[in-house]
C-alpha positions in Angstrom: 0.0 0.0 0.0 1.3 3.3 -0.9 1.9 6.1 1.5 -0.6 8.9 0.9 1.9 11.4 2.3 4.6 10.6 -0.2 5.2 13.2 -2.9 3.9 12.6 -6.3 6.6 11.6 -8.7 7.8 14.4 -11.1 7.8 13.7 -14.8 11.3 13.5 -16.1 12.8 16.7 -17.6 12.6 16.9 -21.3 15.9 17.3 -22.9 16.0 20.4 -25.2 16.8 19.6 -28.7 18.0 23.2 -29.4 21.8 23.6 -29.7 23.4 25.6 -27.1 24.1 29.2 -28.1 27.7 29.8 -29.0 29.5 32.7 -27.4 29.7 35.6 -29.8 33.1 36.8 -30.9 34.2 40.2 -29.7 33.1 42.9 -32.1 36.1 44.3 -34.0 36.1 48.0 -34.9 35.4 48.8 -38.5 38.6 49.3 -40.3 38.7 52.2 -42.7 40.3 51.4 -46.1 43.7 53.2 -46.4 43.8 55.4 -49.6 46.7 54.2 -51.7 48.6 57.0 -53.6 47.8 56.8 -57.2 50.9 56.6 -59.2 51.2 59.4 -61.7 52.3 58.5 -65.2 55.9 59.5 -65.8 56.3 61.8 -68.7 58.4 60.2 -71.3 60.9 62.5 -73.1 60.0 63.1 -76.7 61.7 60.8 -79.0 64.0 62.8 -81.4 64.0 61.3 -84.7 67.4 61.5 -86.4 67.5 64.1 -89.2 67.6 62.6 -92.6 70.8 63.7 -94.1 70.1 64.9 -97.6 72.9 64.1 -100.0 74.8 67.2 -101.0 74.1 68.2 -104.5 77.2 69.5 -106.2 76.7 72.8 -108.0 77.0 72.6 -111.6 80.4 73.6 -112.8 80.6 76.9 -114.6 80.8 76.3 -118.3 83.5 78.4 -120.0 82.1 81.0 -122.4 84.7 79.9 -125.0 86.0 76.5 -125.9 89.4 75.5 -124.4 92.2 76.9 -126.5 90.2 79.7 -128.0 92.2 83.0 -127.7 90.2 85.7 -126.0 90.9 89.3 -126.9 91.2 91.7 -123.9 88.7 94.5 -123.8 90.4 97.8 -124.8 90.6 100.3 -121.9 90.1 103.9 -123.0 92.8 106.2 -121.7 91.6 108.9 -119.4 93.1 112.1 -118.0 92.1 114.3 -115.1 89.5 116.9 -115.8 86.8 119.0 -114.3 83.1 119.6 -114.7 83.8 123.1 -116.0 80.3 124.5 -115.5 79.9 123.5 -111.9 83.5 124.3 -111.1 83.3 127.9 -112.3 80.0 128.3 -110.6 81.8 127.3 -107.4 84.6 129.8 -108.1 82.0 132.6 -108.5 80.5 131.6 -105.2 83.9 131.6 -103.6 84.5 135.2 -104.9 81.3 136.3 -103.4 82.2 134.8 -100.0 85.7 136.5 -100.1 84.0 139.9 -100.9 81.7 139.5 -97.9 84.7 138.6 -95.6 86.3 141.9 -96.7 83.2 143.9 -96.0 82.8 142.3 -92.5 86.5 142.9 -91.7 86.2 146.6 -92.6 83.0 147.0 -90.6 84.3 145.4 -87.5 87.9 146.8 -87.4 87.4 150.2 -88.9 83.8 151.2 -88.3 83.3 149.6 -84.9 86.7 149.4 -83.3 88.0 152.6 -85.0 91.2 151.1 -86.4 92.3 152.6 -89.7 93.2 149.9 -92.2 96.2 150.3 -94.4 95.1 149.7 -98.0 97.1 149.9 -101.2 94.4 151.3 -103.6 95.5 149.5 -106.8 92.2 149.9 -108.5 91.7 153.6 -107.8 88.5 153.3 -105.7 89.4 155.9 -103.1 87.7 153.6 -100.4 89.4 151.0 -98.2 86.2 148.9 -98.2 85.8 148.9 -102.0 89.5 148.3 -102.5 89.5 145.3 -100.2 86.3 143.9 -101.8 87.6 144.2 -105.4 90.9 142.7 -104.3 89.2 139.7 -102.7 87.1 139.0 -105.8 90.1 139.3 -108.1 92.1 137.0 -105.8 89.4 134.4 -105.8 89.1 134.4 -109.6 92.9 134.1 -110.0 93.1 131.3 -107.5 90.3 129.4 -109.3 92.1 129.8 -112.7 95.3 128.6 -111.1 93.7 125.5 -109.6 92.0 124.7 -113.0 95.4 124.8 -114.7 97.0 122.7 -112.0 94.4 120.0 -112.4 95.0 119.8 -116.1 98.8 119.8 -116.0 100.2 118.6 -112.7 100.1 115.1 -111.1 99.0 116.3 -107.6 97.1 119.5 -108.1 95.7 119.7 -104.6 99.1 119.6 -102.9 100.6 122.3 -105.2 97.5 124.5 -104.8 97.7 124.2 -101.0 101.4 125.2 -100.9 100.8 128.1 -103.3 97.8 129.4 -101.4 99.5 129.0 -98.0 102.5 131.0 -99.1 100.5 133.7 -100.9 98.2 134.2 -97.9 101.2 134.5 -95.5 102.8 137.1 -97.7 99.5 139.1 -98.0 99.2 139.0 -94.2 102.7 140.3 -93.7 102.7 143.0 -96.4 100.8 145.7 -94.4 103.7 145.7 -91.9 105.8 147.2 -94.7 103.3 149.9 -95.6 103.1 151.8 -92.3 104.7 152.3 -89.0 101.4 152.0 -87.2 101.6 148.4 -85.9 97.9 148.3 -84.9 96.7 149.3 -88.4 99.2 146.9 -90.1 98.2 144.0 -87.9 94.4 144.6 -88.4 94.9 144.8 -92.2 97.0 141.6 -92.1 94.2 139.8 -90.2 91.7 140.8 -92.9 94.0 139.5 -95.7 94.6 136.3 -93.7 90.9 135.5 -93.3 90.2 136.2 -97.0 93.0 133.9 -98.1 91.9 131.1 -95.8 88.3 131.4 -97.1 89.4 131.2 -100.7 91.8 128.3 -100.1 89.2 126.1 -98.2 86.3 126.8 -100.5 88.2 126.1 -103.7 89.5 122.8 -102.3 85.9 121.7 -101.6 84.8 122.8 -105.1 87.6 120.7 -106.6 86.5 117.6 -104.6 83.0 117.8 -106.0 83.7 118.7 -109.6 86.8 116.6 -110.5 86.2 113.8 -112.9 88.2 111.8 -115.4 88.0 112.7 -119.0 88.8 110.3 -121.9 91.8 111.2 -123.9 91.2 112.2 -127.5 
């Protein structure tokens, strides 16, 4: 007989068929992808193509105007002689005479009329005026010097050198002559200065005229 106070038997525990939960792995932080540097393309140097060497082309040889062995007569050279462009030359001589006359006028005005120095003049032309006598003398001197230079060009080998020496000596004599005409040194020196300037003007101007009018002339 069973004891009524005994506990009722418990049903046996049902075994769970579910698998046991596995422990979860620790959560890893999310790794950011590291940006990799992008490699830049390296610029390649330009490829230099070798120049194509063109073959040198020889220049055609000059062909002789005459066949070999043919005698060639030399061209005759016309003989020439020194000469002048007469028209332009004597126009230059006339202009030189005008300049010489003006130099004489200026000398008389400055020395005699302004500074009060009496000039010593040999009145060879009977003008009874120092200014007129000097003006006429300057014009005659320029014309004579122009004729002399023309003759020297036609007859002498170095006309410019001969003309320079002649004009230099004549001008020096003309500048010293007034010292023999009077005992007044001031008047003599003043007159000599006028003669000197006139001579230098004629000399320099005619030399320039010769430079621009000289030309060779064929011999007849």
